[in-house]
C-alpha positions in Angstrom: 112.5 91.3 134.7 115.0 88.4 135.1 117.6 90.6 136.9 115.2 91.5 139.7 113.8 88.0 139.9 117.3 86.4 140.3 118.1 88.8 143.1 114.7 88.3 144.8 114.8 84.5 144.5 118.4 84.4 145.8 117.5 86.6 148.8 114.4 84.6 149.5 116.5 81.4 149.6 118.9 83.3 151.9 122.0 82.5 150.0 124.9 84.7 148.9 125.9 85.5 145.4 129.0 83.4 145.9 127.0 80.4 147.0 124.6 80.8 144.0 127.6 81.2 141.7 129.1 77.9 143.0 125.8 76.1 142.5 125.4 77.3 138.9 129.1 77.1 137.9 129.8 80.8 137.3 131.7 83.6 139.1 130.2 85.8 141.9 130.8 88.7 139.5 128.6 87.1 136.9 125.8 86.8 139.4 126.3 90.4 140.4 126.1 91.5 136.7 122.9 89.5 136.1 121.3 91.0 139.2 122.3 94.5 138.2 121.0 94.0 134.7 124.4 94.6 133.1 124.1 91.2 131.4 121.7 88.3 131.2 122.2 84.6 131.6 122.1 82.5 128.5 119.4 79.8 128.1 121.6 77.1 129.7 122.3 79.2 132.8 118.7 80.4 132.9 117.6 76.8 133.0 120.0 76.0 135.8 118.7 79.0 137.8 115.1 78.0 137.2 115.9 74.4 138.4 117.8 75.7 141.4 115.0 78.0 142.5 112.3 75.5 141.6 110.5 77.8 139.2 109.8 77.5 135.5 111.9 79.4 132.9 108.9 81.5 132.2 108.5 82.4 135.9 112.2 83.2 136.2 111.9 85.7 133.3 108.4 87.1 133.6 107.0 86.5 137.2 106.1 89.8 138.8 108.4 90.6 141.6 105.5 91.2 144.0 104.6 87.5 143.8 108.1 86.5 144.5 108.3 88.7 147.6 105.1 87.6 149.2 106.0 87.1 152.8 106.5 83.5 153.7 104.5 82.0 156.6 105.9 78.8 158.1 104.3 75.8 156.4 102.6 77.9 153.7 103.9 78.0 150.1 103.3 79.7 146.8 104.8 77.4 144.1 103.9 79.6 141.1 101.6 78.8 138.3 101.1 75.5 136.5 99.8 74.9 133.0 97.0 72.5 132.3 97.8 70.2 129.4 95.4 69.2 126.6 94.3 66.1 128.5 93.9 67.9 131.8 97.3 67.0 133.3 99.2 69.4 135.4 102.9 69.3 136.4 103.6 69.9 140.0 106.9 71.8 140.6 109.7 69.7 142.0 109.9 71.8 145.2 106.2 71.1 145.9 106.7 67.4 145.3 109.7 67.3 147.6 108.1 69.2 150.4 104.9 67.2 150.4 106.7 63.9 149.5 104.6 63.3 146.4 105.9 60.5 144.1 104.8 59.2 140.8 101.8 57.0 141.3 100.6 58.7 144.5 97.0 59.6 144.7 95.7 63.1 145.6 92.2 64.2 146.5 91.0 67.0 144.2 88.5 69.4 145.8 86.7 72.3 144.1 84.8 75.3 145.2 83.3 77.7 142.6 84.4 80.7 144.7 87.7 79.5 146.1 89.0 77.3 143.2 90.7 73.9 143.4 92.8 72.2 146.0 94.8 69.0 146.2 94.9 67.1 149.4 96.2 63.9 150.8 93.3 61.4 150.5 93.8 60.4 154.1 93.0 64.0 155.2 89.3 63.3 156.0 90.2 60.0 157.7 92.6 61.7 160.1 90.4 64.8 160.8 88.1 63.0 163.3 91.1 61.6 165.1 92.6 65.1 165.3 89.5 66.5 166.9 89.0 63.6 169.3 92.5 64.1 170.7 91.8 67.8 171.6 
């Protein structure tokens, strides 16, 4: 439910209702009402919230709160789900692109394991691995 998700995402980002209200352009009372389920943000504010929290609109509205409250481990992230387009393309969330400094035109190494799934890596990962172990 969107009210729970707004509260969980705000707390996960460790910001106050007042700070979120400033960022979105509403009053602190409006944020409090959204989080309490007394009202819901319109589509424009929902879009701004999704952008602010780096989630899709669908995730903001429907994502199960247990996925949002997964404890964070330094350097480990859950960016949410992505959809595969008709031609196989995926859209990486802006937060993931920013954290890993991925820009348009960058190349990524795609690995697959039938039991574990898919992973994207920096193509230099395997070039740097021997260097890492030789320094130890």
